[in-house]
C-alpha positions in Angstrom: 44.0 5.4 20.4 42.6 5.2 17.0 44.0 7.7 14.6 40.9 10.5 13.6 38.9 8.2 15.8 38.4 11.3 18.5 39.2 13.7 16.2 35.5 13.4 14.5 32.9 14.9 16.5 29.5 14.3 14.9 28.6 16.8 12.4 25.1 17.8 12.8 24.1 21.6 13.5 26.1 23.6 15.7 30.1 24.3 15.8 33.3 25.7 17.4 35.7 27.6 16.0 39.2 27.4 17.6 41.8 30.5 17.5 45.1 30.9 18.7 44.5 34.3 19.6 43.4 36.2 22.2 39.2 36.6 22.3 38.3 37.6 18.6 35.6 40.0 18.1 32.6 38.9 15.5 32.9 41.0 12.8 29.5 42.7 11.7 29.6 41.0 7.9 30.0 38.1 9.5 27.2 37.4 11.0 24.8 39.5 9.3 25.4 38.1 5.6 25.3 34.5 6.4 22.3 35.3 10.0 25.1 33.1 12.1 25.4 34.2 16.1 27.8 33.8 18.3 26.3 32.1 21.3 28.9 32.0 23.4 32.6 32.0 24.2 34.8 29.9 26.3 38.9 29.7 26.6 40.1 26.0 27.0 42.6 26.7 29.9 44.8 23.6 29.1 45.4 25.2 25.7 45.1 28.6 25.6 42.9 28.7 22.7 39.4 31.0 22.1 36.5 29.2 21.4 33.5 30.2 19.8 29.8 28.2 19.9 27.7 29.9 17.0 24.3 29.0 15.9 23.0 26.2 13.8 24.0 26.1 9.9 25.9 24.0 7.4 29.2 23.1 7.8 30.2 25.1 4.7 28.5 28.0 6.3 30.1 27.8 9.5 33.4 27.4 8.0 32.7 30.9 6.1 31.8 32.5 9.5 35.0 30.8 11.1 37.0 32.8 8.4 35.2 36.1 8.9 35.7 35.8 12.6 39.4 35.4 11.2 40.2 31.6 12.9 39.2 28.2 11.6 36.2 25.5 13.0 38.3 23.6 15.2 41.3 20.5 14.6 40.4 18.3 18.1 44.1 17.7 18.6 44.0 15.0 21.4 41.4 13.5 24.0 41.7 16.2 26.2 40.5 18.9 23.9 37.9 16.4 23.2 36.8 16.4 26.3 36.8 19.9 27.4 34.9 20.8 23.9 32.2 18.0 24.8 32.3 19.1 28.8 31.6 22.7 27.6 29.5 22.7 24.7 28.0 18.8 24.1 24.5 19.4 26.2 22.4 22.5 26.5 20.0 21.2 29.6 18.9 17.3 28.5 19.9 18.0 25.0 23.0 16.7 23.4 24.5 19.1 21.3 26.6 18.0 18.0 29.4 20.3 16.8 31.0 20.8 13.7 34.8 20.2 13.3 37.4 21.4 10.8 36.9 17.6 9.3 35.2 17.6 6.2 34.3 14.8 3.7 33.9 17.9 0.6 36.7 17.4 -1.9 
């Protein structure tokens, strides 16, 4: 496996955040100040991490919303996690979703 190639999901309009806590309830401040909504929440049974699918935003807004939810944008640790993310939220009907990760080119 090439280092990093499976870690980077396409970075476009939606995001996933991961925490190692139980389900994290969104705070009113995180949603109202950024107008970012939690669309769906799932627990990956393989690693017991909780993931939230959030509404469309920029990477910076997504990272800020994740911190407001006491979490971080996802770091994909292996192919199994990457596959689970794509199987869980990679498609919405016939439309392919693109998901934000914690990977950033910002310095």
